[in-house]
N, C-alpha and C positions, 0 to 999 in steps of 0.2 A: 597634537594628538588627535583632535577632532578631525583635522584634514586628512590624517593618515587613515582613520577608519572610513571616512567618506570615499577615499580612493579605492578601498577594498570592494565597495559596492554592497548592496543590500543582501546579496547572496551569502555574505559572511554569517548572517544570522542563522541560516540553515546549517552551515558547517558547525557553528558553536552549539546548536541544539543537538546534533547527532553526536558530537564529541562529548558533551556534558552527560547526555543520557547513557551513552555506551560506556563511558568511563565509570560513571556512578554504579550502573548495574553490574559491570564486571568486577568492580572493587568489592561490592557487597557479596557477590557470589564467592570470590576468592576468600574473603574473611570468614564468611559463614561456613564454607566447606572445610577450611583449614581448622576452624574451631569445632567442627563436627556438629554445628547447629542444624545443618542439613546434610543430606547425602550428596556427594559430588555428582552422581548420576541418578536422576537429574531433577532438581527441585523446580517448583514454580518460581517465577521471578520474585514475587512478593514474599515468598517464604525465606528468601535470603536476607530479608530486612526485618525479621521478627524479633531478634534479640540484640541487645547492646554488645559491642559498639556499632555493628553494621546497621542497626536500626536508625541511628542518627544520620548516617550517610545516605541511606535509602530515602528518608523523609526529605532531606535537603535536595537530593537528586530530583525527586518527583515535583517538589514545589518550584525549584529552579526551572525544570523542564516545562512546567505548566506556564510560568511567566513568559518564557521564550516562545512557546507554542501560541500563546495569545497574540504576541506581536506578529508572528508569522501569518496567522489566520486573518488578522485585521488588515495587514498589508495586502494579502492576496484578495481579500474582499474588496478593498478600495480599487485595486488594479482591475478586477473584473467589472466593476461599475463604470470604469473609464472605457472599457473595450466593447461594451454592449449597451444598447438603449431599449431593448425589448423587455417589456414589463414582465413577461413570464420568467425570463432568466434572471432578471433583477430580483424577483421574489425568491426564486430558487437559491440565488446567491445569499440572500438574507437567511433563508432556512439553513443553508450550509453553515453559515457563521454561527447561528444559534446552536446547531447540532455540535459544532466544533467546541463551543464554549461549555456545553454539557459534558463533552468528552474531557475537557480540561478540568472541570470541576470533579469529575470522577477520578482523575489522576491525583488530585489533591487529597481526596478521600482515601485512596489506596495508600498514599504515602503517610497519611496522618493517623489512620486507624489500622494497626497491624492485625494480622489474622489470629495471633495467639491471645489477644485480649478478649474481654467479655463483650466488647462492642464489635466483634468480627462481622456481624451482619452489615454494618456500615461499610466495612472493607469490601464485602461481596457486592454490595450495591455499587460502590465505586468501580470495581472491576467490570461489572456489567456495563456501566456508563462508558468506561474507557473503550472496551472492545466493540460493543454494539454501536455506540455513538461514533467511534472512530470509523467503523465500517460504513455506516450510513453517510457520514461526512465525505468519505472518499468517493462513494457512488454518486452523490449529488454533484460534487466538484467535477467528476468525469463527464457527466451529462452537460454541465455548463461549459466545460472546456471543449467538448465536441462542437457545440454551437458556435463558440468563438472561433475555432479553427475553420469552420465552414464559412462564416461571414467575412473572415479576413483572408480566406484562401491560403491558409497555412496547411502544411503537411500534417497528417493525422498520426504520425509516429508516436508522439507523446501521449495522445489520447489512447492509442492501442496499448501502450505500456501501462497506463493508468487503469484501463479496462481489465487487463490481465491481472494486475494487482488486486482489483476489486473482486474478481472471480476467485482468486486464491484466498482472499480474506473471507469470503462467504463460506467456502469449503472448509477452511481451517477453523472458523468459528463453530460450524456444525460438528466437526470432528472433536474439537476441544470440549464443547458442552456435553456431547454424548459420552465421551470417555471419562469425563469428570464424574458424571452420575454413575456410570457402571463401576468404575474403580472404587468410588466412595461406598457404594452399596456392598461390594465384595469385601472391602476392608471392615466395614461395620458388621457384616454378616459373619466374618471370621472371628470377631471379637466377642466371644461368648461370655466373658466375665467382666467386660467393660473397663479393664485396667490398663490396656496398652494402646487404645485407639488414638488418644491425644499424642502419645509419643510417636506412633507410626505415621501420623498425618504429616509430620515434617521430616521424618527419617525413615522413609520406606526402605525395605530391603528386598532382595530377590525372592526371599522365602514368603513374603506377604502375599495373600490372595489378591489378585488383580494388579500385581506389580507391573506387568508388561503393558497393560492398558493405561496405568498411571503414567508410565514413561511417555506413551503416545500423547497423553493429555498435556504433560508438561512441555514436551517438545513443540506441541501445537501452540502453546502460549508464547514461547520464545519466537516461533515463526511469525505469529501475529504481530508481535512487537517489531520485528525486523521489517515486515511488510508495511506497517504504518510509518515507520521511519523512512522507508524507501519511497513511499508515496509522497511524503512531504518534500523529500529531496528532489522530486521531479519538478518542483517549483524553481529550481536553480536557474534554468534558462530564462524564465520570466523575470526573476528578481534581478538578473544582470542588467536589464534595461530600465529598471525602476530607480528613481531618485526620490528619496524621502527627506522632506524638510520639516522641522518643527517651528511653527509660527507662534511667537510669544507676543501677546497683545496686552498693553497696560492701559486700562480705561482711565479717563480723566477723573481724578479723585484727589482731593486735598491739595490742589494746586499743580498736580502732575499732568502733563500733556499726554495725548495718546501716542504711543510708540509701538511700531511694528518691527520685529526683528526675526531673522532666520538663524537658527542654530545649526 
């Protein structure tokens, strides 16, 4: 079994990540919309995981995705360290890894603290870490990747793709944040008696004030997620030429000799 997974190459981790996250998000969306916990057109991603049973799937998806993302980012970090020796880019690589880990922590917060709870502020903090942290991570990696392509005389096609994704990420983040604020203000402004705002927050209808802007905001969030997944998937060419071994070392203790083994 171990040899089978080795033959697949490290890029299988990227495939597993995209499959797990996509399957989990689509599953929670289908369940939530079929139970009318959210409107089918078009909820925020995290709104589909606010109520049971979809909440359990959403939390599991986020935590599993966070674990796989950690593995992906660490592998890429080690790979970049092999390809360059310039101190400036080694530092940038460390900053990228730190930013990526912040992004991952945000994903765990989003999955663990749902928006409908009294701790929704933690959910919002997690969402900010995911999208802003993820965007900055992509930008830094693009800069480092450009440097590596130059020193190794590689074509810049992949760098151009990553740069395009980064530009789209920045635009989409701005659009999403702006429309969230405008749509939220219009909904609250339309709620004169304070009785239906909580209900409308998860089940917007076309009659709600700011509905069109709300849809732009939710679609922007889905686009952000797709762009972040797509950026990580650009690692697939690099991961195909990487071989990862786990070295297990047993130190001399209680009569045991030192043993090194590759798994």
